[in-house]
N, C-alpha and C positions, 0 to 999 in steps of 0.2 A: 285484700288487694296486693298484688305482687309488685315489688319495687325492682325496677330494671337496673342492672349493674351499669356502672359508668363506663366499663370497658366492653368493647365488642368481643365476641368470641375469637375473631381472627386477629385481635390485638393481644391475646393471651399467649403464653409460651407455646402451648400445644398447637394453636392455630398458626402461629408464626413458623413453627418447625415444619408443619405440613406445607405451608406456602413455600418455604425455603426448599424443601425436597422437590416440590413441583417445578420451581424455577431452576434448580440444579439440573433436573432432567431436560428442561427446555434449553438450557445453556449448552449441555453436551450435544443435543440434537442440532442446534443452530451452528455451533462451532464445527461439527462434522459436515454440515451442509455447505458452509462457506469453504472449508478445506476441499470438499469434493468438487465444487464448482471451479475453484481456483486451479486444482489439479487438472481438471478437464480442459480448462482454457490453456493452461501451460502446454499440455500434450497437443492440443489442436494447433497452437501457435508454432510449435516445433515442426509438426507435419506440414503446416501451411507454408512456412518459410522454406522447408526442404523442397516441396513440390512446386510452389508458385514464386516464392521470394527470389530465388536465383534467376528465374526466367524474367521477372520484372527488372532485376538489376541489369541483366544482359540487354534487354530491350531499351532501358534508359541509356545505357552506354552507347548503343547503336544510334539512338536518336540524337544524342549529344554529338557524336562523330559526324552525323549527317549535317547537323546545324553548323558545325565548325567548317566542314568541307564547303558548304554552300556560301559561307561568309568569308572564306579564305583565312580563317583564324589559325589553321594549322601552320601555314607558311609564315605568318607573322610571329608566331611563338618560336618557330625554329630560327628566324633571323634575330629575334630579340634576345635569345639566350635565357638561361635560367635566372630566376629572381635572386637578389642578394640576400643570403640567409642571415646576414648580420643586421638587417633592418628589422625592427620590431613589427610584429603582425598588427595590421590596422584593426581597430575596433575591439582590442583585447586589453583594456586597462587592467593594471594590477589590482587585485582585490584589496580593499582598504584594511589596515590592521585592526584586529579586534582587541579591545581592552576590557578587563573585568572591572566593573564599577564598584564603588563602596556599597551600593544597594544590593548588588549581586552577592558580594561577600557576606553581608548580613543575612540575606535570604538563605544562602548556603549553610551558614552556621545554624540558623533556625531549623532548617531541614535536617541537618546532621544530628542536632540535639533530639529531635523528635523521632527520627526513624532509624538511627544507627543500629546495625544488626546486633551489636553487643547487648542491646536492651531487650532482645527477644527472650521469651520464656520457653519456646519450643522450636523444633527444627523447621516446621512449616512457616511459622512467623518469621524466623530468621531468613529464610529464602526470599520471602516477599520483601522484607526490609532491604536485603542485599540487592534485589532487582531495582528497587527505588533509588538506592544509593548510587548504583551505576548510572541511572538516568540523571540523577542530580549532579554527579561528577561531570557528566558530558555537558549538561547545561551550564555548569559553572565555568568549564573550560572555554566555552564560546561566549560567556557573558550574557546568557539568555535568561534575563530576569523573569520574563513571562512564564517560561517553562518551570523555573524554580518555584514561582508562586503557585503555579498549577499543581505541582507535586505536593507542596505543603498543604494546600487546601484540600486536595484529594485525600491525603493522609488524615487530616483532622476530621473528615467525614467518614472515615473507614471504621469498620468494627474493631480493628486492632488497636485503635486509639482509645477505646473505652477501657478504663481501669476498674478493677474490682471484680468480686465474684458473687455479689449479692443479687437477688432476683431482678432488680431493676436494671443493673448493669448487664446481666445476661439477656434480658429482654431487649435492651437498646442495641446490643451487638447483633441480635437477630434482625431487628428492624433495619440496621445499617447494612447488613449483608444482603438483605432482600433488595434494598435500594441499589446497592452496588451491582448485583446481578441484573436487575432491570436496566440499569445503564449500559452494562455490557451487551445485553440482548439488543438494545436499541442501536448501539454502535455496529454490532454484527449485522443487523438488518440493513443498515446503511451501506456497509461493505458489500453485502450480497447484492443489493440493488445497483451499486456502482459497477460491480463486476458484470452483471447482466446487461447494463446500459452502456458499457464501454463499446467502442467500435469493434473490438475483437469479439466481445460477447454477442453483439448483434450479428456479426458475420457468422459465428458458430451457430447461432439460432437459425439463421437462414439455411446454412448447410444441413443442419439436423432436420429441419422441416422438409427440405427437398429430398433428403435421404429417406424420410418416412414415406414419400410417394414414389420411391424408386429412382430418383435422380441423383447424379453426382455432380454438384456444382463445381467442386474443385477440379475434377477431371475436365469439365467443360472450360474452366478458366485456363487450364494448362494447354488445351487444344487451341484456344484462341490466341494465347501468348505465343505459341510455337508458330502459328501462321503469321502473326504480326512480326515475329523475329525474322522469318524467312523473307517477308516483303521488305523489311528494313535492310536486311543484308544485301538483297539484290539492288536496292536503291543506292546503298553506299558504294557498292562495287561499280555501279554505273557512273557515280560522281568522281571516282578516283581515276587519275590518268593511267593509261595503259603502261605496263612495265616494258 
């Protein structure tokens, strides 16, 4: 009778390394996809603002001028004169001062002791520690205890926090790195979904779908806006007194 080993094959170093290599490839692919989608949205936004945004602003300005002309606001503003710049703007209270608490100081000391770059044994680990210290310094400067606690907890779960070179330590580092990448993949998936579900993402999807059937939605928007601008311009001219 065969006795089954207590460890599964995928819990052993070779299985863990194979899983890690698979996840590394997925991480590169997902990161590339997020970057591609974001770059496409950025380019679309620039083109959309250039072709449509300026026309929207012009139409908004005309509609505001029409409303002011109809209500007689233009003459009231001319008679009232400019507002006194010495008066503070309403609804803009000064931001409250931020103070660094004793708890934040202790958390920062704990973070620094755990992840300081001088404790690194190689350049790659030093770079990761340096990045975390920059985040910790920023959180400490604003008294953000929650962020400091999050940085410390993430470090304690990381593969870099595992000491030793024995087989169990090496296995634990692999397990933690796998968990780390799985978390990164989850976050990238959420980022990708948020980009596609954003108003800009939905608009681009509509424009792309229309383009696939030979239609140019942006060109149609430009045409409608130009017609609306012409109508608004004529209406405003009719409201203004003759020179």
